[in-house]
Structure formats: structure tokens, C-alpha cells
KEKOL-465669 format. One line per 5 residues: number of its first residue (from 0); for each residue x, y negated, z of C-alpha. Coordinates in pm, 1 decimal. Last residue first. Layout:
residues N
NUM = X,Y,Z ~ ...
***
This chain:
residues 309
308 = 7766.1,10235.1,-24308.6 ~ 8185.8,10198.2,-24255.1 ~ 8422.3,10361.9,-24475.7 ~ 8744.2,10555.0,-24536.5 ~ 8696.5,10815.6,-24238.1
303 = 8363.5,10901.8,-24401.0 ~ 8549.6,11034.7,-24705.0 ~ 8533.0,10894.1,-25086.4 ~ 8421.0,11038.3,-25349.2 ~ 8465.5,10887.9,-25698.4
298 = 8267.3,10943.2,-25980.5 ~ 8332.4,10800.5,-26348.5 ~ 8124.2,10801.5,-26622.3 ~ 8198.7,10651.4,-27001.7 ~ 7920.5,10693.6,-27273.9
293 = 7844.1,10661.2,-27644.8 ~ 8164.1,10890.4,-27776.0 ~ 8222.3,11036.4,-27421.2 ~ 8462.5,10965.9,-27164.1 ~ 8470.6,11137.0,-26845.0
288 = 8659.5,11036.6,-26520.1 ~ 8577.5,11309.6,-26222.5 ~ 8711.9,11192.1,-25882.6 ~ 8773.9,11333.1,-25529.6 ~ 8906.6,11227.7,-25180.2
283 = 9151.2,11164.2,-24936.5 ~ 9180.1,10768.0,-24997.4 ~ 9548.4,10767.6,-25169.9 ~ 9475.6,11118.3,-25386.2 ~ 9132.5,10980.4,-25499.7
278 = 9340.2,10645.5,-25628.2 ~ 9657.2,10790.1,-25756.8 ~ 9487.0,11065.5,-25948.4 ~ 9185.4,11034.1,-26196.6 ~ 9115.1,10686.0,-26161.5
273 = 9493.8,10590.9,-26151.6 ~ 9624.6,10871.7,-26393.2 ~ 9367.1,10709.1,-26682.8 ~ 9492.0,10356.3,-26607.0 ~ 9863.3,10470.5,-26640.7
268 = 9762.0,10625.0,-26986.9 ~ 9910.3,10944.1,-27150.2 ~ 9898.1,10910.8,-27569.2 ~ 9508.8,10894.4,-27689.2 ~ 9383.5,11191.8,-27892.5
263 = 9078.6,11065.0,-28121.6 ~ 8748.6,10998.9,-27892.2 ~ 8683.2,10641.3,-28056.2 ~ 8431.4,10471.8,-27850.8 ~ 8056.6,10350.2,-27926.9
258 = 7909.3,10195.6,-27658.6 ~ 7525.1,10187.0,-27513.4 ~ 7602.4,10311.2,-27178.4 ~ 7898.3,10254.5,-26915.4 ~ 7823.0,10457.3,-26602.4
253 = 8036.4,10418.8,-26289.6 ~ 7943.6,10581.6,-25956.2 ~ 8071.8,10577.0,-25627.7 ~ 8021.6,10861.1,-25414.0 ~ 8083.3,10808.7,-25032.8
248 = 8097.6,11123.7,-24845.5 ~ 7920.0,11276.2,-24516.1 ~ 8061.0,11617.9,-24428.4 ~ 8341.3,11781.8,-24567.1 ~ 8263.4,12165.8,-24688.6
243 = 7868.9,12117.0,-24665.5 ~ 7839.2,11738.5,-24840.8 ~ 7631.1,11486.4,-24706.7 ~ 7531.0,11215.3,-24952.6 ~ 7620.6,10837.8,-24881.5
238 = 7546.0,10672.7,-25228.2 ~ 7714.4,10387.4,-25470.2 ~ 7545.1,10307.8,-25789.9 ~ 7732.8,10108.1,-26046.9 ~ 7550.9,10052.3,-26374.8
233 = 7723.1,9929.6,-26687.4 ~ 7544.6,9822.2,-27010.3 ~ 7682.1,9797.0,-27371.0 ~ 7849.0,9556.2,-27596.3 ~ 8016.4,9683.1,-27891.1
228 = 8194.9,9380.8,-28066.5 ~ 8250.2,9176.1,-27817.9 ~ 8379.5,9438.6,-27523.5 ~ 8203.3,9492.8,-27195.6 ~ 8060.6,9834.2,-27265.0
223 = 8375.0,10005.2,-27366.4 ~ 8743.5,9942.5,-27562.3 ~ 8910.0,9651.7,-27428.1 ~ 8674.0,9482.5,-27168.4 ~ 8513.4,9838.6,-27065.4
218 = 8912.9,9934.8,-27003.0 ~ 8959.0,9637.2,-26819.3 ~ 8674.0,9669.3,-26618.8 ~ 8751.9,10040.3,-26538.7 ~ 9120.2,9958.1,-26443.9
213 = 8972.4,9693.3,-26189.7 ~ 8727.8,9898.5,-26054.2 ~ 8990.5,10165.2,-25957.0 ~ 9257.3,9907.3,-25812.5 ~ 8993.0,9770.2,-25577.3
208 = 8877.6,10141.3,-25486.9 ~ 9233.6,10149.7,-25386.8 ~ 9281.4,9849.2,-25172.1 ~ 8958.8,9869.6,-25029.5 ~ 9014.1,10239.4,-24964.3
203 = 9336.2,10131.8,-24757.0 ~ 9170.2,9848.5,-24589.5 ~ 8825.0,10025.0,-24475.8 ~ 8555.3,10014.5,-24701.5 ~ 8242.5,9829.9,-24545.9
198 = 7940.5,10015.5,-24683.0 ~ 7727.2,9889.9,-24946.9 ~ 7458.3,10154.1,-25021.0 ~ 7284.8,10207.5,-25354.7 ~ 7239.1,9982.0,-25646.8
193 = 7490.8,9740.2,-25878.2 ~ 7395.9,9636.1,-26235.1 ~ 7649.5,9482.7,-26476.8 ~ 7555.9,9346.7,-26827.2 ~ 7468.8,8967.2,-26653.8
188 = 7823.8,9047.7,-26478.7 ~ 8012.7,8984.2,-26819.5 ~ 7970.3,8642.2,-26840.8 ~ 8162.5,8598.2,-26528.0 ~ 8501.1,8728.3,-26656.1
183 = 8764.9,8975.9,-26598.7 ~ 8821.4,8837.2,-26233.0 ~ 8462.1,8856.7,-26182.1 ~ 8441.9,9199.5,-26200.6 ~ 8696.2,9283.2,-25931.2
178 = 8512.4,8996.5,-25700.4 ~ 8172.3,9136.6,-25743.7 ~ 8285.8,9501.2,-25687.4 ~ 8480.8,9420.7,-25389.2 ~ 8177.7,9244.3,-25231.9
173 = 7929.8,9513.4,-25329.5 ~ 8197.1,9715.9,-25147.8 ~ 8206.6,9553.4,-24802.5 ~ 8571.0,9451.6,-24683.4 ~ 8809.7,9569.0,-24476.5
168 = 8875.5,9528.7,-24114.7 ~ 9182.7,9372.3,-24177.5 ~ 9084.0,9037.0,-24009.4 ~ 8788.4,9015.5,-24226.8 ~ 8973.0,8737.9,-24453.1
163 = 9224.7,8947.2,-24476.6 ~ 9078.5,9249.1,-24649.5 ~ 8918.7,8988.0,-24872.0 ~ 9229.7,8838.9,-24969.2 ~ 9367.1,9181.1,-24981.2
158 = 9125.5,9239.8,-25256.0 ~ 9213.8,8945.9,-25484.5 ~ 9570.9,8999.5,-25439.6 ~ 9527.3,9381.3,-25560.1 ~ 9327.7,9265.6,-25840.0
153 = 9606.3,8992.7,-25929.9 ~ 9851.6,9232.3,-25956.3 ~ 9678.5,9500.6,-26152.8 ~ 9618.0,9204.4,-26420.5 ~ 9978.2,9082.0,-26388.7
148 = 10103.3,9419.4,-26476.4 ~ 9883.5,9479.2,-26757.3 ~ 9990.4,9167.7,-26956.1 ~ 10341.2,9160.6,-26860.4 ~ 10351.3,9557.3,-26951.4
143 = 10227.5,9476.2,-27306.4 ~ 10491.6,9133.3,-27303.9 ~ 10748.2,9336.8,-27238.2 ~ 10680.4,9617.1,-27523.1 ~ 10516.9,9939.4,-27541.1
138 = 10424.4,9993.4,-27150.7 ~ 10328.8,10328.9,-27002.0 ~ 10657.9,10347.7,-26806.6 ~ 10626.4,9997.6,-26700.2 ~ 10305.0,10017.1,-26582.7
133 = 10421.8,10312.6,-26370.7 ~ 10742.9,10143.7,-26232.8 ~ 10515.1,9837.8,-26147.5 ~ 10200.3,9989.6,-26043.1 ~ 10451.0,10209.9,-25788.7
128 = 10636.0,9880.6,-25673.6 ~ 10312.7,9683.4,-25598.7 ~ 10188.9,10035.2,-25377.8 ~ 10495.3,9995.9,-25199.5 ~ 10476.3,9659.0,-25113.1
123 = 10109.7,9704.2,-24987.9 ~ 10214.9,9986.9,-24775.8 ~ 10506.9,9746.9,-24630.1 ~ 10255.6,9455.6,-24590.0 ~ 10005.3,9688.9,-24421.4
118 = 10298.5,9788.1,-24154.4 ~ 10454.9,9452.0,-24097.4 ~ 10099.9,9305.7,-24072.6 ~ 9990.3,9569.0,-23788.0 ~ 10367.6,9509.5,-23605.2
113 = 10256.4,9159.3,-23628.0 ~ 9891.4,9171.2,-23496.8 ~ 10059.9,9415.5,-23229.8 ~ 10288.7,9135.8,-23065.9 ~ 10007.3,8868.2,-23101.1
108 = 9785.3,9095.5,-22882.3 ~ 10053.6,9195.8,-22644.9 ~ 10100.9,8806.6,-22633.1 ~ 9776.5,8720.9,-22575.0 ~ 9732.9,8966.6,-22288.9
103 = 10028.6,8857.4,-22128.4 ~ 9918.4,8485.1,-22117.4 ~ 9563.7,8595.5,-22024.3 ~ 9741.3,8818.2,-21720.5 ~ 9946.1,8509.8,-21619.9
98 = 9795.4,8441.2,-21288.4 ~ 10031.8,8156.1,-21129.7 ~ 10218.6,8186.5,-20813.2 ~ 10395.8,7870.7,-20630.4 ~ 10681.9,7967.0,-20380.9
93 = 10810.1,7742.4,-20141.9 ~ 11124.6,7866.0,-19960.7 ~ 11260.3,7810.0,-19596.3 ~ 11247.6,7503.9,-19352.7 ~ 11478.0,7276.6,-19546.6
88 = 11380.5,7385.6,-19880.1 ~ 11440.3,7658.6,-20130.3 ~ 11221.9,7661.5,-20474.1 ~ 11058.4,8027.3,-20560.4 ~ 10875.0,8082.2,-20884.2
83 = 10607.3,8267.7,-20917.7 ~ 10433.0,8487.3,-21219.2 ~ 10187.0,8701.5,-21178.7 ~ 10034.5,8999.4,-21380.9 ~ 9677.6,9135.8,-21313.6
78 = 9540.2,9525.2,-21275.2 ~ 9196.7,9568.8,-21263.6 ~ 9180.5,9786.3,-21546.1 ~ 9422.5,10032.8,-21350.0 ~ 9503.0,9921.1,-21007.7
73 = 9599.7,9573.5,-20850.0 ~ 9903.3,9371.9,-20850.5 ~ 10170.9,9287.5,-21115.4 ~ 10515.9,9093.1,-21063.4 ~ 10692.8,8858.7,-21262.8
68 = 10988.5,8676.0,-21114.4 ~ 11128.1,8286.2,-21109.6 ~ 11443.8,8172.7,-20902.2 ~ 11531.3,7800.4,-20828.9 ~ 11911.2,7792.7,-20746.1
63 = 11969.1,7696.3,-20348.4 ~ 12255.6,7941.1,-20382.2 ~ 12203.1,8114.7,-20044.1 ~ 11844.1,8047.4,-19963.1 ~ 11736.5,8091.4,-20351.1
58 = 11920.9,8408.4,-20385.9 ~ 11778.0,8552.2,-20071.2 ~ 11416.7,8474.8,-20155.5 ~ 11471.1,8632.7,-20493.7 ~ 11575.1,8947.8,-20353.3
53 = 11299.4,8925.5,-20118.3 ~ 11036.0,8860.6,-20382.0 ~ 11146.9,9134.5,-20616.8 ~ 11163.4,9370.1,-20351.9 ~ 10825.0,9326.0,-20218.7
48 = 10689.5,9326.3,-20551.7 ~ 10815.4,9700.4,-20605.7 ~ 10724.8,9805.9,-20275.5 ~ 10357.1,9658.8,-20276.8 ~ 10326.7,9344.3,-20115.9
43 = 10203.3,9230.4,-19766.0 ~ 10455.8,9356.3,-19496.9 ~ 10749.0,9418.9,-19730.0 ~ 10740.9,9052.9,-19812.4 ~ 10720.3,8963.4,-19444.7
38 = 10403.0,8943.2,-19220.7 ~ 10334.9,8606.2,-19007.0 ~ 10053.3,8472.3,-19211.9 ~ 9963.8,8752.7,-19455.6 ~ 9643.9,8913.4,-19318.2
33 = 9518.1,9180.2,-19515.2 ~ 9336.1,9163.4,-19828.7 ~ 9618.2,9256.3,-20058.8 ~ 9631.4,8993.8,-20344.9 ~ 9392.8,9062.3,-20660.3
28 = 9176.9,8747.6,-20559.2 ~ 9478.0,8542.3,-20590.4 ~ 9563.5,8352.4,-20249.5 ~ 9421.2,7989.4,-20275.5 ~ 9690.1,7866.8,-20009.4
23 = 9926.8,8052.8,-19777.6 ~ 10155.9,7893.6,-19547.8 ~ 10370.3,8066.5,-19240.3 ~ 10473.7,8372.2,-19460.0 ~ 10804.5,8500.9,-19282.6
18 = 11126.9,8575.5,-19476.8 ~ 11325.6,8462.0,-19119.3 ~ 11385.4,8127.1,-19298.6 ~ 11075.2,8033.6,-19314.5 ~ 10843.8,8133.2,-19602.6
13 = 10574.5,7949.4,-19808.8 ~ 10303.5,8037.2,-20023.7 ~ 10113.5,7827.3,-20269.3 ~ 9863.0,7990.5,-20541.8 ~ 9736.9,7848.9,-20867.0
8 = 9450.3,7929.1,-21071.4 ~ 9414.8,7589.3,-21217.1 ~ 9056.5,7542.1,-21064.2 ~ 9159.1,7688.3,-20743.8 ~ 9473.9,7454.9,-20671.2
3 = 9273.7,7161.1,-20744.0 ~ 9012.2,7298.4,-20493.9 ~ 9267.0,7343.1,-20261.2 ~ 9422.4,7000.4,-20282.8
***
């Protein structure tokens, strides 16, 4: 029986009608290491645990009803959680004690994870709401709105999949680039060259950098290096550079060359706002977006707290 109790982490105690322990089998390692037999609760347990034991003992003896209590033993990192079930018998009370430390740790981990999911879901919904409102504001028709919003929503969804697969740690930059460009079309990847660093972007940076990549790719398909009538080349480079005022920064550069672009004045465009204002503001960085007659250049600087080398 003793071997079976040890294998399951179960302790059996018995107290006589006077609260004195007369049986103790397989005491937990963190149980006070002085003699338990012959002592009462206050003699062998910390005050809080002893009080809970004594109250449960009295209730069981008075009513015959089983009682279950939880208590802690140990200090600091060695602190353990236990659950005790007290059952009345003719001679006193039998108690079964189980170590529930691992169970409690799992419960706390799940609760923490649920809070994290709730927090990130609210952030993502706020981003979707903002994208929807701004896309509608800059769309000329319902069809135009649906096309643009669908593309942006798919871009966010694809990035969120990558973030979720990593247990919300984020995603590597080159995986994010491949994912966003593939959504535009696998064929265009032949004209894209990716060089430089491949850091892991945090969840927030992943979502917003992914949105910037989508806007750049969508513009390239419509007007730039990925369009059918004026194909060119795209170079995407990432470097970690030391800056005198902000320390290490991740510089992501998108360069389209070999294109012909109409530079006539354009109406305000939400995609431009995403690249120049929303994305850099959301990651705490800076951006530079330039369109010339034969090239497109975008540089996004991301601070060190948004990525891991």
C-alpha cells in the first residue's frame, strides 16, 4: 500500500477523537519534518493550515459530512499546494492528502493564456475596425470597398495564423514576406529578391509589418513592378543598424525598379496612410515612402523592443 501511495503522490492521515494524529503514511516532502504522531494540527502545521484542518475536523465529527480543504506548505519557489479530503470513522477522522501543485500551475497557465487571447483579440478587432472604416472612407463604391477590405482582411488573417502557430511569440520576417507576397500571386515571387537579416518580429510588429507588405504588394500589382504591362524587380532587404539616439533598429527596405509610374497628383489614399503613418506609429518606429517615375522606395525602421535577433 505504501508503494502505491508513493507512486500516486497520496498521503493518508488519521486523527483520533482528540485531534491527535495516530497514523501518517507517505507524508509529502514539504510537510514539516518533525514528529507528527501524537500531535494535533497546531503542533505540526503552519497556523493557517492548522486552523483549516481543525475546523474541517470538527465539522466532520459533528455532521458526518465529508469536507475538502486546500492549503499550502513550503516557502517561496518550494511552495506546494495540497488538497485534503476528511472523512469521519468510528475512531476519529481519516484524511487523504493529494499534491495539486501541478494542477494549480496548469490552471494558472490556462487563465493567463485566456487573458492573453482576450487582450490580443481586442487589439485585432480594433485594427480590423480601423481598417474597415478607413477603407470605406477612401473607396468610391461598395465593390471597390469590398475588394480592398477583403485583401487587407486576408493579410491580417494570414499574419495572425503565423503568430498563432508560434504561440503568440510572433513570426520571422522572411516567413511573413513569403506569406504576404504569396497571397498576391505565386508567380510574382520570381521577380522578388529577399536579403539581409531574418529577425523574429513580435506579435504587434508582425501584424503591422504584414499589413505594410500587403499594401506594397497590392500597389506593385496595380501600378508597379508586379503589374503585367510594366514588370520590374523588387528587392527587400532587412538590416539591424545601431542608431545614436534609439539604439539597435531593424531597417526594412522595399525597392521597386524598372517600372514606369505616372506621377500626376493623386487623391489621398489609405494605403499611403498605412505605410507612412499607421504602421510606423503602431510599432513605435519611422517610415519613408517615395515614389519616382521609375522606382518605388519604402523604408520602415522598427525599434528593438519589437523584434528578436
